[in-house]
N, C-alpha and C positions, 0 to 999 in steps of 0.2 A: 890384737885386741887389748892384751894386758898393758902394752906400752901406751896405747891410746887412752886407756882408762887412767893410768898413772899420770899421763900428761895433763888430762882434764882435771884430775884431782889437784895436781900441782898448780894449775892455772887458777882454779877456784880458791885455793889457799892464798895465792897472791892477791886475787881480787878482794878476798875477805879482809886481809891485812891492810891493803891500801884503803879500802872503804872504812875500816875501823879508824884509821888515822884521820881521814877526812871528816868522818862523822864526829869524832871526838873534838875536832876543831870547831866545826860549824855549830855544834850543840854544846861546846865547851865554855869554860869561864870567860875567855876573851870575847867571843861573839855575844855571849849573854850580857856582858857588860856593855857592849856596843848597842844591843837592843835597848837596854835600860837608858843609856846615855842619849840616844836619839829621842826616846819618849820624854826624858827629862828636859831636853832642850826645848821641845815644843810646849811642854807644860809650863816652863818658866817664861818663854817668849810670848805665850798667850795669856800670861798672868793666871795660871792654874784654871784654864777655861772650864775643865770638867767639873770644877767645884764652884767657881765664881759665877758661872752661867748655867748651873745645874737645872734650875727651874725652867730656864728658857729652852735648853735643848731637850728636856723631857716634854715640854709643851709642843715643840716643833716636831717631835718624833712620836713617841708612844701615845701621848694623850691626843694627838691628832686623829688617831684611829677611831676615836669615840665621838668625834664631832660631826654633826650633820653637814656642816658647810665645808668639809674637807674631803669630799668624795674622791678627788683626784689623787689623794694620798693612798687610797685603797685600790682604786681602779683607774684605768686609762683607756681612752678611745684611740690612742696612737697605736696602730698595728705594728709599728717598728720599735716600740718601747714597752717597758713594763712599769708598773707603778712603784712608788717609793716603798710601800709595804712589801710588794713582791720582791723587790731587790734585797730588802732586809732578810726576808724569809729564805731566799735562795742562797744568800751569803751564810745565814745561820745553818742552812741545810748542810753546807760543807764544813762548818766549824763545830756545830753541836753534833758530835759524833761519839764513837766508842770511847774516845779519850776522856769525855766528860764523866763516864761511868768507870772505865778501867784505869785511865791514866791518873786520875786523882788518887785512886786507891793505891796505885803503884808508887806515887810520890809519897804517900803516907807510910807505906810499908818500907820503902828504901831510904826515905829522907826524914821521917818523923813528922810530928804535928807542925813543927816550925816551917816546913815546906809550904804549908798553906798560906802563911803570912807572906812569904816571898812570891807566891803565886798571885796574891792580891796586889802586891807592889808592882809586879810586872804588868798586871792588867790595868792598874791605875795609870801607869805611864803609857802603856800600850794604847789606851783610849785615844790619846792625842796623836800617836803615830798613825793609827787607823784614820783618824780625822784628817791628817795631812794627806795621806794616800788618796782618800776619796775626794777631797777637795781638788787635788791635782788631776784626779781621774776625770772629773766633770769639766775642768778648765780645758784640758787638751783632747777630749774625745772628739770624734768626727763620725759622720755617717758614711758607711761603705756603699758600694754600687747597688746593694739591695735596699738601701735606705735605713738599715739598722745602725744603732749607735754602737761604736767600737771604742773602747777605752781600756786602760790598764797600765801597769807599770811600764810595759814595753813602749807604750805610746808616749807617756810623759818623759821617758828616758830619751827617746828619739827626738820628739818635738821640743822638749824643754831644754835638754842638754845638747842635742845634735849628735848623740853618740849611738848610732844605729848598731854598731858592733856589740855594745853592751846590752841593747834591747834584744838582739838576737840571742845572746847568751842567756838572758832571763827567760825568753820564750822556750828555748831548748830545755832548760831545767824544769819549766812548768809542764811541758808536754810529758817528759819522762816521769815526773812526780805524779801526774794524773793517772798513769797506767799502774803505778805501784800503790802509793799511799791512798790515792783517790779511787782505786778500782780493786785491784787484786786482794789487798789486805782487808778491805771492807767485805768483799765477797767471801773471803775465808772466814771472817767472823760470823757472817750470816749462816754459812754452811755448817760450821762447827756448832753454832748455837742450836740450830734445828736438829742436827744429828744427836747432840748430847742430851737435849731436852725432850725430843719427840721421836728420835730414831729415824728421821727422814734421811734417805740416802743422799749423799752430797751431789750426785749427778742430777738428781731431780730438782734439788734446790737451785743448782746452777741454771738449769733450763728455765725455771720459773723466774728467777731474778733477771736473766737475760731477756726474757719476754717482756716483763714489766718495765725494766729499765729501757729497753729498746723502744717500746711504745711511747715513752716520754721523751727520750733523747732525740729521736728522729724528728720530733715536732719543734725542735729549737727552743730558744729561750722563753718564748711565750708559753709553750706547753710545760716546760720545766717549772716556770714561775707559777703557773696555775695549779700545779701539783704541790709545790713546796709551800704555797701560801695556805694550803689546807693541812698538809702533813706536819709541818714544823710547829704551828701553834698547838695542834692536837697532841703531838708526842711530848712537846715541852711542858705544856700545862698538866698533862697526865702524870708525867714524871715528877714535876714540882709538887703536885698534890700528894703523891705517894711519899715523897721525901719529907714533906711537912708532917704527915701523919706519923712517920717513924720518929722524927725529931721531937715532936710534942708528946708522943707516948713516953719518951724518955726525957721529958722537959727538965727534970731535976739535974740532969747531967750536962745541960747546956753551959752553965757557968764554967764547969771544969773543962769542957771542950775548948772554949775560948781561952781559958787560962793555959791549957796545954799548948795551944797554937802560939800565943805570944811568949809564954815562958820558954818554950823550946827554941823559938827563933833567936833568942838572945842570951839564954841562960848558960853562962860559962862556968858557973859554980857547981853544977851538978856532977861534973866529971873533972878529971885532972887535965890541966893546961892544954897540951897538944891534942889530946883526944877530944876535948870540948870544941876546940877550934876546928878540927876535922869534921866533927858531927855537924856543926853549924854550916860549914862550907858545903857539905853534902845536902843539907836542907835547902840552902840557897840555890844550889844548882838544880836540884829536883823541882823546887817550887817555881823558879823563874822559867825553866825550860817547859814545865807543864803549862804555865800561863801562856807562853809564846806559842807552843804547839797547839794549844786548845783554841785560842782566838785568832791565831795567824797574823796578829798585828806586826807589821814589819816585813812580812813575806811578800806583800804585794799581790796576793791572790784574790781576796774578796773585792778589791777595787774593780776587777773586770766585770763583775755583775752589777755593782753599784753604778758603774758608768752607763748601764743600759736603762737607767731610771728615767722617768718622764720629768724629773726635776729641772728647774731652770737655774737655780742659784747653787754654785759649787759648795758654799759653806753649809747650806742646808743638808746636802748629801753627806758632807763631812760629819755633821751631827748624828746622822743615822749610823755612821761608822762608830761613833762614840757609844751609841746605844747597843750596837752589835757586840762590842767587847764587854760592856756592862752586863748584858743578858747572858752571854755565853759563859763568862768566867766568874764574875762577881755574884751571879745568881745561881746558875746551874751547877758549876763546879763547887761552889761553896756549900750548896745543899748536899751534894754527894759527900763532901768531907764531913759535914756535921752528922749525917746519918751514921757514918762509920764511927765517929768519935763518941757519939752519945749512946749508941746501941750496946756497947759493951763487948763487941766482937774484936776489938783492937786493943791490945795491951802494949803500950810503948816500951815498957820494961823488957818484954820478950823480944820485940823487934830491934831495940836499940843496940843489942850486942852484935847484930849483923849489919849495922850501917856500913855501907861501902862494900859489902860482900853479897854473895848469893844467899837467898833465904833457904832454910831447910824446908822439906816437903810438908811439914806439919803446920807451917805458918802460911795463911792465905794471903793472896795479893790479887791485884787486878779485879776482874769481874767477880771472881769467887768471893773476895772480901766485901764488895758492895752487895752482892747477893745475900751474904750472911747477915748484913745489917738489915736488909729488908725482911729477911726470914725471921728476924728477932720479933717482928710484929705480925707479919702476915703468914708465917709458916712457909710451907712449900710453895704456896701461891706467890710469895715474894720472890723466890728464885725464878719462877716462870715469868713473872712480871719483868724482872731485869733482863731475862733472855729475850723477851719480845722487844723491850726497849732498845737493847743492843742492836737487834736486827733492823728496827725502824731507823735508828740513828745511822747505822751503817749504810742502809739503802739511800737515805737522804744525802749522805756524803757522796755516794756514787753519782747521784744526779748533779749535785753542785760542782763536783770536780770535772765532770764531763764537759761542762761549759767552759771551765778554766782552760782545759786542754784544747777545746775547740778554738778559743780565742788565740792561744799560742800557735796552733797550726795555721790559722788564717793569717797571722802576722808573718809566719815563716814562708808559707807556700801559696797563700791566696785562698779565696773562697772555694775554688775547684777542689782543693784537698780536704775540705771539711767533711763531705760525705764518706770519704775513705777512712778518715780518722774515726768517725762515729761507728762505722762498721767494725773496725779493729777494736775499738774501745768495748763494744758490746760483746764481741767474741772472746776477748780476754777475760771477761767475767767468769766464763766457764773454767778457764785455767785457774783463776783465783780461788774458786770454790772447791776445786779438787786437788790442787797441788800443795806440796810442802814449800812454803815461800819465805823462809826465814832470811835467806841471803837477798832475795829480790826485794823484800820489804825493807831490809836494812839499807840497801843501795838507794831505793826510792826515797827513804827517809832522809838520806844525805842530799839527794837532788832537791827535795822539798826545802831543806834548810838553806841550800845554796841559792835559792831564789832570793833570799834576803840580801845577799851581798850587793848585787846591782841595784836592788830597790832602795836599800838604806843609803847607798851613795847618792842616788837621785833625789830622794826626799830631803836629804841634808843639804845638797847643793841648791835645791829649789825652795828651801825653807823660807827664804825671804818673800817669795811670791805668796806662800801660804799665810804668812803673818800679815802681809799687806791686804790680801783678800779678806782676812778675818777682821782687821781694823776697819776697812771700808764698810763691811757688812754691819758691824756693830754700830758704827756711826749712823748708818741709814736707819737702823732699828731705833736708836735713841732719838733720831729726828722724826720718827713716825712715818718714814718712807717705806718701811718693810713691816709686814704683818706676820703674825704667827702662822697664818695659813699659807703665805707665799703664793707662787704662781706655777702653773704647769707649763711645760714647754709647748 
C-alpha cells in the first residue's frame, strides 16, 4: 500500500510539473502575443470595424432588442434554432462567470491597476477575433439529422481547411475543458460560497445544482437558451446596478482610478529600470490573459452556440460576437475593476511589493477583494450580494459549457453519444461541489487554453473569407440592399 501511495504521489507530481509547463506556455507571453496579433490583423484588415462601424453594429445587435419590428431577434418559431438574443445570452452565460468578479480582482492584486488597461486592449482586439469566429461559424454550419444547426471551430476547421485531424484535436480539448473549467470548478465555487456564507453542506448544494442543471441540460439548446435569456440579463443588470452604486458613492475617486490604470500601465519612472520593466510585463500578462480568459475570444468556444442562431447573414452574427466581448469585458469586468479601485479597499503601494510573488494572508484577492469593495457601501449585505452573484454566474457557466461539450462529443462520436455525455456531465457536478480540485482545475484550464491553437490557426488561414464577406455585406448595406433588421432564416 505504501509503495502504491508513493507511486501515485510521484505520478501526480509529474503530471503537475508537465501541466505547469504546458499552462505557462498556453497562457504565457508567446501565446498572449499571438492572441493579440490575430485580433490586430482582423482589426486592421476590416479598417477598425469595431470603431468605424460602432453605430451600425450596436443598431444591429443591442438596439434591435427594443424595436417592435425586430421580434425575430428576440424569439424564433424555428424549433431547431434559437434567436439571436438567445444565442448571445447563452454565450454570455458561459463567459460572464466567476472570472468577472474574481479574476479581475486577481489581476489587480497580482498585476496592479495597469493590468486593466491591457485587459481593455485584449478585449478591443478580441472583439474582431470573435467577429471572425462567428462569421465563419454561420458560413460553415449545417443541419444534423435532427434538423438542428451545428457549427463551431471544429466545423470550419474541417470544411474550410479540410483538416479533420485538427478539428478532432479541438473537439477533444473542448470536451475535456467542459468537465473542468465549465463544470467542476464552477460547482466548487457554488458549494464553497453557500457553505461559507450560509453554512449549507456541500453535498446538499451538489444535489440541488445537479437537479437544476439536469432539468435544463436534458432539454437541449432550446431549454438552455430559454433559461439563459432570463438569467443572464437579470444577473448582469443586477450586478451592474450594484457596481454603479459603489462607484458613484465614491465618485470623487474615479479620476484617480483611471489615472492609476493608465499610469501603472506605462509608468517606468516610479521604480528603478529592471523592476519597472518587470512590473509592467506582469501587468500586461495578467491583464491580457484576464481579457482572453473572460471573453474567450480566440478560443472558439462561443461560436458553437452562436451557430445555432436563426440568423441568415454571417456578418450579422459576427457583430453579435463583437457585442458579446464588449458586454463581458469592457462593461462587466471594467465595473468590477472600478468598484475595487474607487472604494479604497485596494492600496497599490501595499500590493506592488509582491508583484510576481504570492500575496501574504493579510492582503485580499479574488472574490474577497471584490466583496470588500461592495461592503464599503452595502456593509455585510454587499458580501452576501457578491456570494449570490458568484453562484449565479457559476451556474450559468455550467449551462453554457454543457452545450459546448455536447457539440464536441457530437462531432467526435455522433448524436448517439450526446445523452451519455449529458449524464456524465450532470454526475460530475457532484464531484466538483465536494472534492478538492486544484490539480483538476489547473489541467482543465490548460485544455481550455489549448482550444485556441487549432482555432487561431483556422481563423488566420480563413481570414480572407471573413474580409471578403465583410466587404460584400457593407457594400450591400451602402447600396440599400441590407437593412438594420436583416432577415430570419
